[in-house]
SERO-443188 format. One line per 5 residues: number of its first residue (from 1); their letters; for each residue x, y, z of C-alpha. Coordinates in Angstrom, 2 decimals, decimal comma. Layout:
! SERO-443188
NUM = A = X Y Z  ...
//
This chain:
! SERO-443188
1 = XXXXX = -10,25 20,20 -23,39  -13,13 17,34 -23,11  -16,05 20,15 -22,86  -16,26 20,01 -19,11  -17,69 16,02 -19,89
6 = XXXXX = -16,43 13,16 -17,93  -13,97 10,91 -19,82  -15,63 7,43 -21,35  -13,64 4,49 -20,66  -14,23 0,95 -21,53
11 = XXXXX = -13,56 -2,53 -20,39  -10,40 -2,77 -22,65  -9,02 0,18 -20,43  -9,99 -1,25 -17,13  -11,24 -4,48 -17,24
16 = XXXXX = -11,91 -4,58 -13,42  -14,11 -1,58 -12,78  -16,31 -3,11 -15,94  -17,05 -6,72 -14,38  -20,90 -7,97 -14,79
21 = XXXXX = -21,20 -8,66 -10,88  -20,40 -6,50 -7,72  -18,39 -9,92 -6,41  -16,58 -9,87 -9,64  -15,79 -6,17 -9,84
26 = XXXXX = -14,57 -6,43 -5,91  -12,53 -9,48 -6,32  -10,64 -8,12 -9,60  -10,00 -4,55 -8,21  -8,75 -6,02 -4,83
31 = XXXXX = -6,59 -8,24 -6,95  -5,24 -5,11 -8,66  -4,33 -3,67 -5,44  -2,06 -7,05 -4,83  -0,53 -6,53 -8,12
36 = XXXXX = 0,38 -2,80 -7,25  1,67 -3,73 -3,92  3,84 -6,49 -5,19  5,10 -4,06 -8,22  5,80 -1,91 -5,21
41 = XXXXX = 7,80 -4,20 -3,24  9,24 -6,30 -6,03  9,01 -4,34 -9,52  10,37 -6,97 -11,83  7,13 -7,42 -14,20
46 = XXXXX = 6,68 -3,89 -15,47  4,90 -3,12 -18,44  4,18 0,07 -20,68  0,67 -0,95 -21,21  -1,67 -2,94 -18,73
51 = XXXXX = -4,76 -2,71 -20,66  -6,88 -5,05 -22,88  -7,73 -7,67 -20,18  -3,35 -8,21 -19,42  -5,00 -9,19 -15,74
56 = XXXXX = -7,67 -11,28 -16,34  -10,82 -10,78 -14,08  -11,79 -12,76 -10,92  -15,12 -14,20 -11,27  -15,76 -15,61 -8,27
61 = XXXXX = -13,72 -17,21 -5,26  -13,10 -20,34 -6,79  -10,15 -18,43 -8,76  -6,66 -19,81 -7,19  -5,61 -15,74 -7,00
66 = XXXXX = -8,60 -14,92 -4,80  -6,52 -15,15 -1,75  -4,11 -12,69 -2,93  -6,98 -10,34 -3,09  -7,46 -10,56 0,68
71 = XXXXX = -3,88 -9,97 1,31  -3,55 -5,84 1,03  -6,80 -5,37 3,12  -4,99 -7,57 6,07  -1,87 -6,04 5,65
76 = XXXXX = -3,35 -2,47 5,89  -5,77 -3,18 8,76  -2,62 -4,93 10,87  -0,44 -1,95 10,00  -2,89 0,27 10,93
81 = XXXXX = -3,98 -0,97 14,00  -0,01 -1,12 14,87  0,37 2,53 13,93  -2,46 3,30 16,11  -1,46 1,42 19,28
86 = XXXXX = 2,14 3,21 18,57  0,81 6,66 18,28  -1,48 6,34 21,04  0,46 4,24 23,80  4,05 5,35 22,71
91 = XXXXX = 4,08 8,53 20,92  5,51 7,12 17,79  3,86 8,63 14,77  6,56 7,36 12,40  4,56 3,98 11,33
96 = XXXXX = 1,27 6,32 11,19  3,28 8,97 8,64  4,20 6,05 6,51  1,14 4,12 6,39  -0,65 7,56 5,41
101 = XXXXX = 2,16 8,39 2,62  1,76 4,81 1,23  -2,26 4,96 1,06  -3,35 8,71 0,73  -1,54 9,01 -2,95
106 = XXXXX = -2,81 6,00 -3,98  -6,40 6,40 -3,20  -7,08 8,82 -6,14  -6,16 5,68 -8,42  -7,92 2,98 -6,33
111 = XXXXX = -11,32 2,82 -8,35  -13,05 3,55 -5,05  -14,04 7,39 -5,96  -14,22 7,16 -9,52  -13,33 4,66 -12,33
116 = XXXXX = -10,07 5,26 -13,80  -8,88 4,56 -17,20  -6,02 2,33 -16,66  -5,73 -1,49 -14,98  -2,15 -1,04 -13,35
121 = XXXXX = 0,15 1,83 -13,95  3,23 1,99 -12,14  3,42 5,95 -12,11  0,76 5,72 -9,65  3,04 4,02 -7,21
126 = XXXXX = 5,74 7,23 -7,28  4,41 8,86 -4,22  3,46 5,72 -2,32  6,66 4,43 -2,45  7,62 7,43 -0,17
131 = XXXXX = 5,43 5,81 2,69  6,93 2,42 1,72  10,67 3,67 2,28  9,34 5,20 5,76  7,68 1,78 6,66
136 = XXXXX = 11,02 -0,04 5,44  13,45 2,65 7,58  10,73 2,36 10,90  11,03 -1,66 10,44  14,97 -1,43 10,28
141 = XXXXX = 15,22 0,82 13,00  16,86 -0,74 16,13  13,87 0,68 18,60  11,18 -0,52 16,22  12,89 -4,29 16,34
146 = XXXXX = 12,22 -4,50 20,24  9,21 -3,57 22,63  11,78 -2,31 25,02  12,72 1,28 25,11  16,44 1,76 25,18
151 = XXXXX = 17,64 2,28 28,67  19,37 5,75 29,16  22,89 5,69 30,13  24,31 6,88 33,19  26,63 9,57 32,92
156 = XXXXX = 30,21 8,16 33,56  31,49 8,46 37,26  34,86 10,16 38,25  37,57 7,74 39,24  40,65 8,21 41,24
161 = XXX = 42,64 8,49 38,02  40,60 11,25 36,71  41,46 13,47 39,87
//
């Protein structure tokens, strides 16, 4: 369809990927991860088009939005450590499965491997929402709320009335 050539995108399509400095790109793309996570958790600010610098780039750490750029990394690292612990020591794969369903479908749209032609697109959150649902279900399951395993119930004992 395109003569086997790579598509050409511009800064108007994805301003974060076309920042002048590597630091600006890293901060801006990290901030986009935060905004995607926010849309996944609370989809109250949807738009049909996020291009044309709708989301301004972060140029340095003095920007008040800079701490939000670190939040997705902190959350993913914490969940990965917890998932690995639960998988290795308790044989509970639910958290690892949920985290995998959340992250792996998002990777092609993350600007890590290739530059994508959009800033934010809600359509790339459809599959990760399945991972989000698994994580919420895991968090709301009673054994996940406590560190102790549920005690096994003893079988009922026969009483004199049962004979």
